[in-house]
C-alpha positions as CSV (number, residue, x, y, z in Angstrom):
1,M,149.4,95.8,-185.8
2,S,147.5,93.0,-187.2
3,F,148.3,90.1,-189.6
4,S,146.4,91.7,-192.6
5,D,148.8,95.1,-192.2
6,L,151.9,93.0,-191.9
7,V,150.9,91.1,-195.0
8,T,150.6,94.4,-196.8
9,Q,153.4,96.2,-195.7
10,D,156.0,92.7,-196.6
11,I,153.6,92.7,-200.2
12,R,154.7,96.1,-200.8
13,L,158.4,95.7,-199.5
14,V,158.7,92.3,-202.5
15,I,157.6,95.2,-204.8
16,L,160.0,97.6,-204.0
17,R,163.4,95.1,-203.5
18,T,162.0,93.4,-206.7
19,L,162.3,96.5,-208.7
20,A,165.2,97.7,-206.8
21,E,167.1,94.5,-208.5
22,T,165.7,94.4,-211.4
23,N,167.4,95.2,-214.4
24,G,166.3,99.0,-215.6
25,Y,164.7,99.4,-212.0
26,S,161.5,98.9,-213.7
27,C,158.4,95.5,-214.3
28,N,155.0,94.7,-215.3
29,E,152.5,94.3,-213.0
30,S,152.0,90.7,-214.6
31,I,156.0,90.1,-213.6
32,I,155.3,91.4,-210.1
33,H,152.4,89.4,-209.2
34,A,154.6,85.9,-210.5
35,I,157.1,87.0,-207.9
36,L,154.9,87.9,-205.0
37,A,153.1,84.5,-206.1
38,K,156.7,83.1,-205.1
39,F,156.9,84.9,-202.3
40,G,153.7,83.2,-201.1
41,H,151.9,86.4,-201.6
42,K,149.2,84.9,-203.5
43,V,147.1,88.5,-204.3
44,S,144.6,88.8,-206.8
45,R,146.1,91.4,-209.6
46,D,143.7,93.7,-208.6
47,Q,144.9,93.6,-205.5
48,V,149.3,93.9,-207.7
49,K,147.3,97.1,-209.0
50,N,146.3,98.5,-206.0
51,Q,149.6,98.0,-203.7
52,L,151.5,100.2,-207.1
53,A,148.8,102.6,-206.9
54,W,149.7,103.4,-202.9
55,L,153.6,102.6,-203.6
56,E,153.2,105.6,-206.2
57,E,151.0,108.0,-203.9
58,Q,154.3,107.4,-202.0
59,G,156.1,108.7,-204.2
60,L,158.3,105.2,-204.5
61,V,157.4,104.1,-207.7
62,T,156.1,105.8,-210.9
63,L,153.7,103.8,-213.2
64,E,153.1,104.2,-216.7
65,T,150.0,102.3,-218.0
66,V,150.4,100.3,-221.7
67,V,147.6,98.5,-223.1
68,D,145.5,98.2,-220.1
69,I,148.9,97.0,-217.6
70,Y,150.8,98.9,-215.0
71,V,154.8,99.2,-216.2
72,A,156.4,100.1,-212.2
73,T,159.6,101.8,-212.2
74,I,161.1,102.4,-208.7
75,T,162.2,106.2,-208.3
76,G,165.1,107.0,-205.8
77,R,163.6,107.4,-202.3
78,G,161.6,103.8,-203.1
79,V,165.2,102.2,-203.7
80,D,166.3,103.8,-200.4
81,I,163.4,101.8,-198.9
82,A,163.8,98.8,-200.8
83,D,167.9,98.6,-199.5
84,G,166.8,99.9,-195.4
85,S,168.5,103.3,-196.2
86,A,164.8,105.3,-195.1
87,T,161.8,104.4,-193.9
88,V,158.0,104.8,-194.4
89,P,155.1,103.8,-192.8
90,G,153.0,101.1,-194.3
91,V,156.5,99.3,-196.1
92,K,158.4,96.7,-194.4
93,R,161.6,97.6,-192.9
94,P,164.3,95.0,-194.7
95,H,166.5,93.0,-192.4
96,P,169.9,93.1,-193.6
97,R,171.8,91.1,-195.8
98,G,174.7,89.0,-195.3
């Protein structure tokens, strides 16, 4: 696996964990972009949108467009991936918390 693949998988995990821990299980792309930067992922807003679209294709989030901004909501399957109860190729598996 390449370094780029590892980074992409971590970005997806950070997005899912963010949504799972957010009140209402929902967040807009701007907030997700800022949180990714806090975790050391300097990505463009376009890259955030691409990752959200990929997560939607996998059934891990649903997307709503509000004035050209994505609002993502995690699905039950997405929560399972975020907490490590299930896995999906393309998303990093989280380490146990503790």
